[in-house]
mmJSON file of the N, C-alpha and C atoms, coordinates in Angstrom:
{"data_MODEL":{"atom_site":{
"group_PDB":["ATOM","ATOM","ATOM","ATOM","ATOM","ATOM","ATOM","ATOM","ATOM","ATOM","ATOM","ATOM","ATOM","ATOM","ATOM","ATOM","ATOM","ATOM","ATOM","ATOM","ATOM","ATOM","ATOM","ATOM","ATOM","ATOM","ATOM","ATOM","ATOM","ATOM","ATOM","ATOM","ATOM","ATOM","ATOM","ATOM","ATOM","ATOM","ATOM","ATOM","ATOM","ATOM","ATOM","ATOM","ATOM","ATOM","ATOM","ATOM","ATOM","ATOM","ATOM","ATOM","ATOM","ATOM","ATOM","ATOM","ATOM","ATOM","ATOM","ATOM","ATOM","ATOM","ATOM","ATOM","ATOM","ATOM","ATOM","ATOM","ATOM","ATOM","ATOM","ATOM","ATOM","ATOM","ATOM","ATOM","ATOM","ATOM","ATOM","ATOM","ATOM","ATOM","ATOM","ATOM","ATOM","ATOM","ATOM","ATOM","ATOM","ATOM","ATOM","ATOM","ATOM","ATOM","ATOM","ATOM","ATOM","ATOM","ATOM","ATOM","ATOM","ATOM","ATOM","ATOM","ATOM","ATOM","ATOM","ATOM","ATOM","ATOM","ATOM","ATOM","ATOM","ATOM","ATOM","ATOM","ATOM","ATOM","ATOM","ATOM","ATOM","ATOM","ATOM","ATOM","ATOM","ATOM","ATOM","ATOM","ATOM","ATOM","ATOM","ATOM","ATOM","ATOM","ATOM","ATOM","ATOM","ATOM","ATOM","ATOM","ATOM","ATOM","ATOM","ATOM","ATOM","ATOM","ATOM","ATOM","ATOM","ATOM","ATOM","ATOM","ATOM","ATOM","ATOM","ATOM","ATOM","ATOM","ATOM","ATOM","ATOM","ATOM","ATOM","ATOM","ATOM","ATOM","ATOM","ATOM","ATOM","ATOM","ATOM","ATOM","ATOM","ATOM","ATOM","ATOM","ATOM","ATOM","ATOM","ATOM","ATOM","ATOM","ATOM","ATOM","ATOM","ATOM","ATOM","ATOM","ATOM","ATOM","ATOM","ATOM","ATOM","ATOM","ATOM","ATOM","ATOM","ATOM"],
"id":[1,2,3,4,5,6,7,8,9,10,11,12,13,14,15,16,17,18,19,20,21,22,23,24,25,26,27,28,29,30,31,32,33,34,35,36,37,38,39,40,41,42,43,44,45,46,47,48,49,50,51,52,53,54,55,56,57,58,59,60,61,62,63,64,65,66,67,68,69,70,71,72,73,74,75,76,77,78,79,80,81,82,83,84,85,86,87,88,89,90,91,92,93,94,95,96,97,98,99,100,101,102,103,104,105,106,107,108,109,110,111,112,113,114,115,116,117,118,119,120,121,122,123,124,125,126,127,128,129,130,131,132,133,134,135,136,137,138,139,140,141,142,143,144,145,146,147,148,149,150,151,152,153,154,155,156,157,158,159,160,161,162,163,164,165,166,167,168,169,170,171,172,173,174,175,176,177,178,179,180,181,182,183,184,185,186,187,188,189,190,191,192,193,194,195,196,197,198],
"type_symbol":["N","C","C","N","C","C","N","C","C","N","C","C","N","C","C","N","C","C","N","C","C","N","C","C","N","C","C","N","C","C","N","C","C","N","C","C","N","C","C","N","C","C","N","C","C","N","C","C","N","C","C","N","C","C","N","C","C","N","C","C","N","C","C","N","C","C","N","C","C","N","C","C","N","C","C","N","C","C","N","C","C","N","C","C","N","C","C","N","C","C","N","C","C","N","C","C","N","C","C","N","C","C","N","C","C","N","C","C","N","C","C","N","C","C","N","C","C","N","C","C","N","C","C","N","C","C","N","C","C","N","C","C","N","C","C","N","C","C","N","C","C","N","C","C","N","C","C","N","C","C","N","C","C","N","C","C","N","C","C","N","C","C","N","C","C","N","C","C","N","C","C","N","C","C","N","C","C","N","C","C","N","C","C","N","C","C","N","C","C","N","C","C","N","C","C","N","C","C"],
"label_atom_id":["N","CA","C","N","CA","C","N","CA","C","N","CA","C","N","CA","C","N","CA","C","N","CA","C","N","CA","C","N","CA","C","N","CA","C","N","CA","C","N","CA","C","N","CA","C","N","CA","C","N","CA","C","N","CA","C","N","CA","C","N","CA","C","N","CA","C","N","CA","C","N","CA","C","N","CA","C","N","CA","C","N","CA","C","N","CA","C","N","CA","C","N","CA","C","N","CA","C","N","CA","C","N","CA","C","N","CA","C","N","CA","C","N","CA","C","N","CA","C","N","CA","C","N","CA","C","N","CA","C","N","CA","C","N","CA","C","N","CA","C","N","CA","C","N","CA","C","N","CA","C","N","CA","C","N","CA","C","N","CA","C","N","CA","C","N","CA","C","N","CA","C","N","CA","C","N","CA","C","N","CA","C","N","CA","C","N","CA","C","N","CA","C","N","CA","C","N","CA","C","N","CA","C","N","CA","C","N","CA","C","N","CA","C","N","CA","C","N","CA","C","N","CA","C","N","CA","C","N","CA","C"],
"label_alt_id":[null,null,null,null,null,null,null,null,null,null,null,null,null,null,null,null,null,null,null,null,null,null,null,null,null,null,null,null,null,null,null,null,null,null,null,null,null,null,null,null,null,null,null,null,null,null,null,null,null,null,null,null,null,null,null,null,null,null,null,null,null,null,null,null,null,null,null,null,null,null,null,null,null,null,null,null,null,null,null,null,null,null,null,null,null,null,null,null,null,null,null,null,null,null,null,null,null,null,null,null,null,null,null,null,null,null,null,null,null,null,null,null,null,null,null,null,null,null,null,null,null,null,null,null,null,null,null,null,null,null,null,null,null,null,null,null,null,null,null,null,null,null,null,null,null,null,null,null,null,null,null,null,null,null,null,null,null,null,null,null,null,null,null,null,null,null,null,null,null,null,null,null,null,null,null,null,null,null,null,null,null,null,null,null,null,null,null,null,null,null,null,null,null,null,null,null,null,null],
"label_comp_id":["UNK","UNK","UNK","UNK","UNK","UNK","UNK","UNK","UNK","UNK","UNK","UNK","UNK","UNK","UNK","UNK","UNK","UNK","UNK","UNK","UNK","UNK","UNK","UNK","UNK","UNK","UNK","UNK","UNK","UNK","UNK","UNK","UNK","UNK","UNK","UNK","UNK","UNK","UNK","UNK","UNK","UNK","UNK","UNK","UNK","UNK","UNK","UNK","UNK","UNK","UNK","UNK","UNK","UNK","UNK","UNK","UNK","UNK","UNK","UNK","UNK","UNK","UNK","UNK","UNK","UNK","UNK","UNK","UNK","UNK","UNK","UNK","UNK","UNK","UNK","UNK","UNK","UNK","UNK","UNK","UNK","UNK","UNK","UNK","UNK","UNK","UNK","UNK","UNK","UNK","UNK","UNK","UNK","UNK","UNK","UNK","UNK","UNK","UNK","UNK","UNK","UNK","UNK","UNK","UNK","UNK","UNK","UNK","UNK","UNK","UNK","UNK","UNK","UNK","UNK","UNK","UNK","UNK","UNK","UNK","UNK","UNK","UNK","UNK","UNK","UNK","UNK","UNK","UNK","UNK","UNK","UNK","UNK","UNK","UNK","UNK","UNK","UNK","UNK","UNK","UNK","UNK","UNK","UNK","UNK","UNK","UNK","UNK","UNK","UNK","UNK","UNK","UNK","UNK","UNK","UNK","UNK","UNK","UNK","UNK","UNK","UNK","UNK","UNK","UNK","UNK","UNK","UNK","UNK","UNK","UNK","UNK","UNK","UNK","UNK","UNK","UNK","UNK","UNK","UNK","UNK","UNK","UNK","UNK","UNK","UNK","UNK","UNK","UNK","UNK","UNK","UNK","UNK","UNK","UNK","UNK","UNK","UNK"],
"label_asym_id":["A","A","A","A","A","A","A","A","A","A","A","A","A","A","A","A","A","A","A","A","A","A","A","A","A","A","A","A","A","A","A","A","A","A","A","A","A","A","A","A","A","A","A","A","A","A","A","A","A","A","A","A","A","A","A","A","A","A","A","A","A","A","A","A","A","A","A","A","A","A","A","A","A","A","A","A","A","A","A","A","A","A","A","A","A","A","A","A","A","A","A","A","A","A","A","A","A","A","A","A","A","A","A","A","A","A","A","A","A","A","A","A","A","A","A","A","A","A","A","A","A","A","A","A","A","A","A","A","A","A","A","A","A","A","A","A","A","A","A","A","A","A","A","A","A","A","A","A","A","A","A","A","A","A","A","A","A","A","A","A","A","A","A","A","A","A","A","A","A","A","A","A","A","A","A","A","A","A","A","A","A","A","A","A","A","A","A","A","A","A","A","A","A","A","A","A","A","A"],
"label_entity_id":["1","1","1","1","1","1","1","1","1","1","1","1","1","1","1","1","1","1","1","1","1","1","1","1","1","1","1","1","1","1","1","1","1","1","1","1","1","1","1","1","1","1","1","1","1","1","1","1","1","1","1","1","1","1","1","1","1","1","1","1","1","1","1","1","1","1","1","1","1","1","1","1","1","1","1","1","1","1","1","1","1","1","1","1","1","1","1","1","1","1","1","1","1","1","1","1","1","1","1","1","1","1","1","1","1","1","1","1","1","1","1","1","1","1","1","1","1","1","1","1","1","1","1","1","1","1","1","1","1","1","1","1","1","1","1","1","1","1","1","1","1","1","1","1","1","1","1","1","1","1","1","1","1","1","1","1","1","1","1","1","1","1","1","1","1","1","1","1","1","1","1","1","1","1","1","1","1","1","1","1","1","1","1","1","1","1","1","1","1","1","1","1","1","1","1","1","1","1"],
"label_seq_id":[1,1,1,2,2,2,3,3,3,4,4,4,5,5,5,6,6,6,7,7,7,8,8,8,9,9,9,10,10,10,11,11,11,12,12,12,13,13,13,14,14,14,15,15,15,16,16,16,17,17,17,18,18,18,19,19,19,20,20,20,21,21,21,22,22,22,23,23,23,24,24,24,25,25,25,26,26,26,27,27,27,28,28,28,29,29,29,30,30,30,31,31,31,32,32,32,33,33,33,34,34,34,35,35,35,36,36,36,37,37,37,38,38,38,39,39,39,40,40,40,41,41,41,42,42,42,43,43,43,44,44,44,45,45,45,46,46,46,47,47,47,48,48,48,49,49,49,50,50,50,51,51,51,52,52,52,53,53,53,54,54,54,55,55,55,56,56,56,57,57,57,58,58,58,59,59,59,60,60,60,61,61,61,62,62,62,63,63,63,64,64,64,65,65,65,66,66,66],
"pdbx_PDB_ins_code":[null,null,null,null,null,null,null,null,null,null,null,null,null,null,null,null,null,null,null,null,null,null,null,null,null,null,null,null,null,null,null,null,null,null,null,null,null,null,null,null,null,null,null,null,null,null,null,null,null,null,null,null,null,null,null,null,null,null,null,null,null,null,null,null,null,null,null,null,null,null,null,null,null,null,null,null,null,null,null,null,null,null,null,null,null,null,null,null,null,null,null,null,null,null,null,null,null,null,null,null,null,null,null,null,null,null,null,null,null,null,null,null,null,null,null,null,null,null,null,null,null,null,null,null,null,null,null,null,null,null,null,null,null,null,null,null,null,null,null,null,null,null,null,null,null,null,null,null,null,null,null,null,null,null,null,null,null,null,null,null,null,null,null,null,null,null,null,null,null,null,null,null,null,null,null,null,null,null,null,null,null,null,null,null,null,null,null,null,null,null,null,null,null,null,null,null,null,null],
"Cartn_x":[0.807,0.031,0.833,1.828,2.898,4.142,4.12,5.321,6.638,6.835,7.916,8.679,9.68,10.627,11.984,12.741,14.154,14.44,15.701,16.191,16.814,16.328,16.788,17.86,19.016,19.985,19.811,19.454,19.352,20.614,21.227,22.183,21.675,21.945,21.384,22.363,22.123,22.973,21.844,22.332,21.434,22.337,21.521,22.272,22.344,22.884,22.948,21.4,20.475,19.423,18.53,19.128,18.399,17.447,17.627,16.83,17.8,17.041,17.485,17.522,18.848,18.773,19.308,19.498,19.842,19.495,18.79,18.414,18.338,19.245,19.097,19.295,19.06,18.956,20.463,21.087,22.237,22.295,21.558,21.304,19.781,19.47,17.993,17.474,16.326,15.844,15.443,15.72,15.4,14.02,13.128,11.801,11.662,11.336,11.182,10.006,9.014,7.947,8.425,9.301,9.819,10.74,11.541,12.618,11.854,10.987,10.242,9.553,8.865,8.197,9.269,10.454,11.316,11.786,12.142,12.503,11.364,10.13,9.01,8.674,8.852,8.813,9.784,11.032,12.2,11.91,11.835,11.548,10.49,9.398,8.189,8.346,9.141,9.112,10.306,11.431,12.728,13.17,13.748,14.077,15.546,16.248,17.662,17.851,18.448,18.531,19.606,19.126,19.652,20.815,21.829,22.904,24.09,24.057,25.18,26.142,25.874,26.631,26.063,26.678,26.26,26.769,26.032,26.387,25.869,26.495,25.957,25.638,24.572,24.077,23.742,23.714,23.185,22.023,20.877,19.585,19.219,19.25,18.677,17.26,16.249,15.043,14.49,14.115,13.929,12.252,12.098,10.729,10.657,9.981,9.908,8.634,8.085,6.787,6.901,6.111,6.124,4.984],
"Cartn_y":[-1.215,0.015,1.238,1.332,2.408,2.395,1.044,0.721,0.898,0.535,0.561,-0.773,-0.939,-2.015,-1.732,-2.918,-2.858,-3.937,-3.918,-4.769,-4.382,-4.848,-4.727,-5.702,-5.196,-6.17,-6.026,-7.088,-7.015,-7.668,-7.169,-7.601,-8.177,-9.36,-10.182,-10.89,-10.925,-11.751,-12.863,-14.07,-15.227,-15.844,-16.173,-16.817,-18.26,-19.135,-20.407,-21.318,-20.847,-21.301,-21.059,-20.266,-20.001,-18.821,-17.95,-16.739,-15.716,-14.737,-13.298,-12.583,-12.157,-11.206,-9.786,-9.558,-8.327,-8.311,-7.234,-7.289,-5.752,-5.452,-3.837,-3.677,-2.693,-2.581,-2.261,-3.087,-2.764,-1.849,-2.321,-1.375,-1.13,0.188,0.315,0.112,-0.287,-0.235,0.977,2.081,3.156,3.662,2.927,2.9,2.591,3.545,3.122,1.941,2.264,1.273,-0.322,-0.391,-1.734,-2.264,-1.342,-1.886,-2.222,-1.509,-1.875,-3.311,-3.321,-4.614,-5.916,-5.565,-6.689,-7.028,-6.105,-6.248,-6.892,-6.491,-7.187,-8.474,-8.791,-10.336,-11.098,-10.756,-11.48,-11.677,-10.919,-10.965,-11.883,-12.15,-12.952,-14.322,-14.436,-15.811,-16.49,-15.773,-16.367,-17.325,-18.504,-19.483,-20.089,-20.203,-20.629,-21.922,-22.781,-24.155,-23.714,-24.14,-24.057,-24.957,-24.605,-25.428,-25.186,-24.066,-23.707,-22.7,-22.344,-21.389,-19.959,-18.936,-17.551,-17.167,-16.695,-16.409,-15.233,-14.466,-13.195,-13.503,-12.933,-13.184,-12.002,-12.024,-10.959,-11.497,-10.872,-11.638,-10.302,-10.918,-10.012,-10.16,-9.229,-9.414,-8.559,-9.228,-8.562,-8.143,-7.021,-6.691,-6.316,-6.941,-6.788,-6.777,-5.864,-5.916,-6.801,-7.482,-8.601,-7.997],
"Cartn_z":[-0.093,-0.044,-0.012,0.837,0.978,0.181,-0.72,-1.279,-0.967,0.476,1.071,1.13,0.623,0.638,1.035,1.46,1.807,2.817,3.201,3.947,5.26,6.28,7.725,8.124,8.727,9.171,10.812,11.525,12.867,13.483,14.768,15.314,16.521,16.868,18.044,18.864,20.153,21.15,21.7,21.6,22.018,23.285,24.375,25.428,25.253,26.19,26.052,26.097,26.393,26.475,25.088,24.082,22.916,22.996,24.107,24.125,23.671,22.884,22.486,23.74,24.097,25.195,24.72,23.325,23.023,21.363,21.035,19.554,19.194,18.141,17.629,16.265,15.627,14.188,13.967,13.044,12.771,11.352,10.422,9.286,9.026,8.922,8.508,7.11,6.95,5.438,4.967,5.749,5.33,5.635,6.396,6.74,8.197,9.247,10.531,10.628,9.888,10.047,9.822,8.787,8.322,9.346,9.721,10.892,12.225,12.635,13.869,13.552,12.429,12.155,12.213,11.684,11.524,12.9,13.791,15.219,16.013,15.86,16.467,16.09,14.794,14.223,14.872,14.843,15.269,16.815,17.518,18.917,19.376,18.624,18.93,18.266,17.188,16.399,16.147,16.614,16.12,17.218,17.076,18.019,17.683,18.624,18.232,19.157,18.631,19.114,20.47,21.793,23.042,23.009,23.944,24.322,23.281,22.369,21.586,22.295,23.435,23.992,23.736,24.256,23.853,22.483,21.625,20.268,19.814,18.888,18.259,16.768,16.444,15.001,14.298,12.999,12.095,11.421,11.373,10.993,9.678,8.314,7.448,7.206,7.364,7.012,5.887,4.863,3.609,3.36,3.072,2.705,1.185,0.296,-0.937,-1.657,-2.468,-2.982,-4.239,-4.549,-5.661,-6.725],
"occupancy":[1.0,1.0,1.0,1.0,1.0,1.0,1.0,1.0,1.0,1.0,1.0,1.0,1.0,1.0,1.0,1.0,1.0,1.0,1.0,1.0,1.0,1.0,1.0,1.0,1.0,1.0,1.0,1.0,1.0,1.0,1.0,1.0,1.0,1.0,1.0,1.0,1.0,1.0,1.0,1.0,1.0,1.0,1.0,1.0,1.0,1.0,1.0,1.0,1.0,1.0,1.0,1.0,1.0,1.0,1.0,1.0,1.0,1.0,1.0,1.0,1.0,1.0,1.0,1.0,1.0,1.0,1.0,1.0,1.0,1.0,1.0,1.0,1.0,1.0,1.0,1.0,1.0,1.0,1.0,1.0,1.0,1.0,1.0,1.0,1.0,1.0,1.0,1.0,1.0,1.0,1.0,1.0,1.0,1.0,1.0,1.0,1.0,1.0,1.0,1.0,1.0,1.0,1.0,1.0,1.0,1.0,1.0,1.0,1.0,1.0,1.0,1.0,1.0,1.0,1.0,1.0,1.0,1.0,1.0,1.0,1.0,1.0,1.0,1.0,1.0,1.0,1.0,1.0,1.0,1.0,1.0,1.0,1.0,1.0,1.0,1.0,1.0,1.0,1.0,1.0,1.0,1.0,1.0,1.0,1.0,1.0,1.0,1.0,1.0,1.0,1.0,1.0,1.0,1.0,1.0,1.0,1.0,1.0,1.0,1.0,1.0,1.0,1.0,1.0,1.0,1.0,1.0,1.0,1.0,1.0,1.0,1.0,1.0,1.0,1.0,1.0,1.0,1.0,1.0,1.0,1.0,1.0,1.0,1.0,1.0,1.0,1.0,1.0,1.0,1.0,1.0,1.0,1.0,1.0,1.0,1.0,1.0,1.0],
"B_iso_or_equiv":[0.0,0.0,0.0,0.0,0.0,0.0,0.0,0.0,0.0,0.0,0.0,0.0,0.0,0.0,0.0,0.0,0.0,0.0,0.0,0.0,0.0,0.0,0.0,0.0,0.0,0.0,0.0,0.0,0.0,0.0,0.0,0.0,0.0,0.0,0.0,0.0,0.0,0.0,0.0,0.0,0.0,0.0,0.0,0.0,0.0,0.0,0.0,0.0,0.0,0.0,0.0,0.0,0.0,0.0,0.0,0.0,0.0,0.0,0.0,0.0,0.0,0.0,0.0,0.0,0.0,0.0,0.0,0.0,0.0,0.0,0.0,0.0,0.0,0.0,0.0,0.0,0.0,0.0,0.0,0.0,0.0,0.0,0.0,0.0,0.0,0.0,0.0,0.0,0.0,0.0,0.0,0.0,0.0,0.0,0.0,0.0,0.0,0.0,0.0,0.0,0.0,0.0,0.0,0.0,0.0,0.0,0.0,0.0,0.0,0.0,0.0,0.0,0.0,0.0,0.0,0.0,0.0,0.0,0.0,0.0,0.0,0.0,0.0,0.0,0.0,0.0,0.0,0.0,0.0,0.0,0.0,0.0,0.0,0.0,0.0,0.0,0.0,0.0,0.0,0.0,0.0,0.0,0.0,0.0,0.0,0.0,0.0,0.0,0.0,0.0,0.0,0.0,0.0,0.0,0.0,0.0,0.0,0.0,0.0,0.0,0.0,0.0,0.0,0.0,0.0,0.0,0.0,0.0,0.0,0.0,0.0,0.0,0.0,0.0,0.0,0.0,0.0,0.0,0.0,0.0,0.0,0.0,0.0,0.0,0.0,0.0,0.0,0.0,0.0,0.0,0.0,0.0,0.0,0.0,0.0,0.0,0.0,0.0],
"pdbx_formal_charge":[null,null,null,null,null,null,null,null,null,null,null,null,null,null,null,null,null,null,null,null,null,null,null,null,null,null,null,null,null,null,null,null,null,null,null,null,null,null,null,null,null,null,null,null,null,null,null,null,null,null,null,null,null,null,null,null,null,null,null,null,null,null,null,null,null,null,null,null,null,null,null,null,null,null,null,null,null,null,null,null,null,null,null,null,null,null,null,null,null,null,null,null,null,null,null,null,null,null,null,null,null,null,null,null,null,null,null,null,null,null,null,null,null,null,null,null,null,null,null,null,null,null,null,null,null,null,null,null,null,null,null,null,null,null,null,null,null,null,null,null,null,null,null,null,null,null,null,null,null,null,null,null,null,null,null,null,null,null,null,null,null,null,null,null,null,null,null,null,null,null,null,null,null,null,null,null,null,null,null,null,null,null,null,null,null,null,null,null,null,null,null,null,null,null,null,null,null,null],
"auth_seq_id":[1,1,1,2,2,2,3,3,3,4,4,4,5,5,5,6,6,6,7,7,7,8,8,8,9,9,9,10,10,10,11,11,11,12,12,12,13,13,13,14,14,14,15,15,15,16,16,16,17,17,17,18,18,18,19,19,19,20,20,20,21,21,21,22,22,22,23,23,23,24,24,24,25,25,25,26,26,26,27,27,27,28,28,28,29,29,29,30,30,30,31,31,31,32,32,32,33,33,33,34,34,34,35,35,35,36,36,36,37,37,37,38,38,38,39,39,39,40,40,40,41,41,41,42,42,42,43,43,43,44,44,44,45,45,45,46,46,46,47,47,47,48,48,48,49,49,49,50,50,50,51,51,51,52,52,52,53,53,53,54,54,54,55,55,55,56,56,56,57,57,57,58,58,58,59,59,59,60,60,60,61,61,61,62,62,62,63,63,63,64,64,64,65,65,65,66,66,66],
"auth_comp_id":["UNK","UNK","UNK","UNK","UNK","UNK","UNK","UNK","UNK","UNK","UNK","UNK","UNK","UNK","UNK","UNK","UNK","UNK","UNK","UNK","UNK","UNK","UNK","UNK","UNK","UNK","UNK","UNK","UNK","UNK","UNK","UNK","UNK","UNK","UNK","UNK","UNK","UNK","UNK","UNK","UNK","UNK","UNK","UNK","UNK","UNK","UNK","UNK","UNK","UNK","UNK","UNK","UNK","UNK","UNK","UNK","UNK","UNK","UNK","UNK","UNK","UNK","UNK","UNK","UNK","UNK","UNK","UNK","UNK","UNK","UNK","UNK","UNK","UNK","UNK","UNK","UNK","UNK","UNK","UNK","UNK","UNK","UNK","UNK","UNK","UNK","UNK","UNK","UNK","UNK","UNK","UNK","UNK","UNK","UNK","UNK","UNK","UNK","UNK","UNK","UNK","UNK","UNK","UNK","UNK","UNK","UNK","UNK","UNK","UNK","UNK","UNK","UNK","UNK","UNK","UNK","UNK","UNK","UNK","UNK","UNK","UNK","UNK","UNK","UNK","UNK","UNK","UNK","UNK","UNK","UNK","UNK","UNK","UNK","UNK","UNK","UNK","UNK","UNK","UNK","UNK","UNK","UNK","UNK","UNK","UNK","UNK","UNK","UNK","UNK","UNK","UNK","UNK","UNK","UNK","UNK","UNK","UNK","UNK","UNK","UNK","UNK","UNK","UNK","UNK","UNK","UNK","UNK","UNK","UNK","UNK","UNK","UNK","UNK","UNK","UNK","UNK","UNK","UNK","UNK","UNK","UNK","UNK","UNK","UNK","UNK","UNK","UNK","UNK","UNK","UNK","UNK","UNK","UNK","UNK","UNK","UNK","UNK"],
"auth_asym_id":["A","A","A","A","A","A","A","A","A","A","A","A","A","A","A","A","A","A","A","A","A","A","A","A","A","A","A","A","A","A","A","A","A","A","A","A","A","A","A","A","A","A","A","A","A","A","A","A","A","A","A","A","A","A","A","A","A","A","A","A","A","A","A","A","A","A","A","A","A","A","A","A","A","A","A","A","A","A","A","A","A","A","A","A","A","A","A","A","A","A","A","A","A","A","A","A","A","A","A","A","A","A","A","A","A","A","A","A","A","A","A","A","A","A","A","A","A","A","A","A","A","A","A","A","A","A","A","A","A","A","A","A","A","A","A","A","A","A","A","A","A","A","A","A","A","A","A","A","A","A","A","A","A","A","A","A","A","A","A","A","A","A","A","A","A","A","A","A","A","A","A","A","A","A","A","A","A","A","A","A","A","A","A","A","A","A","A","A","A","A","A","A","A","A","A","A","A","A"],
"auth_atom_id":["N","CA","C","N","CA","C","N","CA","C","N","CA","C","N","CA","C","N","CA","C","N","CA","C","N","CA","C","N","CA","C","N","CA","C","N","CA","C","N","CA","C","N","CA","C","N","CA","C","N","CA","C","N","CA","C","N","CA","C","N","CA","C","N","CA","C","N","CA","C","N","CA","C","N","CA","C","N","CA","C","N","CA","C","N","CA","C","N","CA","C","N","CA","C","N","CA","C","N","CA","C","N","CA","C","N","CA","C","N","CA","C","N","CA","C","N","CA","C","N","CA","C","N","CA","C","N","CA","C","N","CA","C","N","CA","C","N","CA","C","N","CA","C","N","CA","C","N","CA","C","N","CA","C","N","CA","C","N","CA","C","N","CA","C","N","CA","C","N","CA","C","N","CA","C","N","CA","C","N","CA","C","N","CA","C","N","CA","C","N","CA","C","N","CA","C","N","CA","C","N","CA","C","N","CA","C","N","CA","C","N","CA","C","N","CA","C","N","CA","C","N","CA","C","N","CA","C","N","CA","C"],
"pdbx_PDB_model_num":[1,1,1,1,1,1,1,1,1,1,1,1,1,1,1,1,1,1,1,1,1,1,1,1,1,1,1,1,1,1,1,1,1,1,1,1,1,1,1,1,1,1,1,1,1,1,1,1,1,1,1,1,1,1,1,1,1,1,1,1,1,1,1,1,1,1,1,1,1,1,1,1,1,1,1,1,1,1,1,1,1,1,1,1,1,1,1,1,1,1,1,1,1,1,1,1,1,1,1,1,1,1,1,1,1,1,1,1,1,1,1,1,1,1,1,1,1,1,1,1,1,1,1,1,1,1,1,1,1,1,1,1,1,1,1,1,1,1,1,1,1,1,1,1,1,1,1,1,1,1,1,1,1,1,1,1,1,1,1,1,1,1,1,1,1,1,1,1,1,1,1,1,1,1,1,1,1,1,1,1,1,1,1,1,1,1,1,1,1,1,1,1,1,1,1,1,1,1]
}}}
């Protein structure tokens, strides 16, 4: 509807239980609405295998109009 698209890169820290303990926007899509949606989605739906120790990840979230 608003024709906003882009890629958000999120920086995450995950503890040894698989829980995200820190998440922040590393690179913006250029649209704050998309950045917030990516962060909200990841915090609600992203799961990491526990027992891998503490890890840092980068997660690209792509919003593309088809």
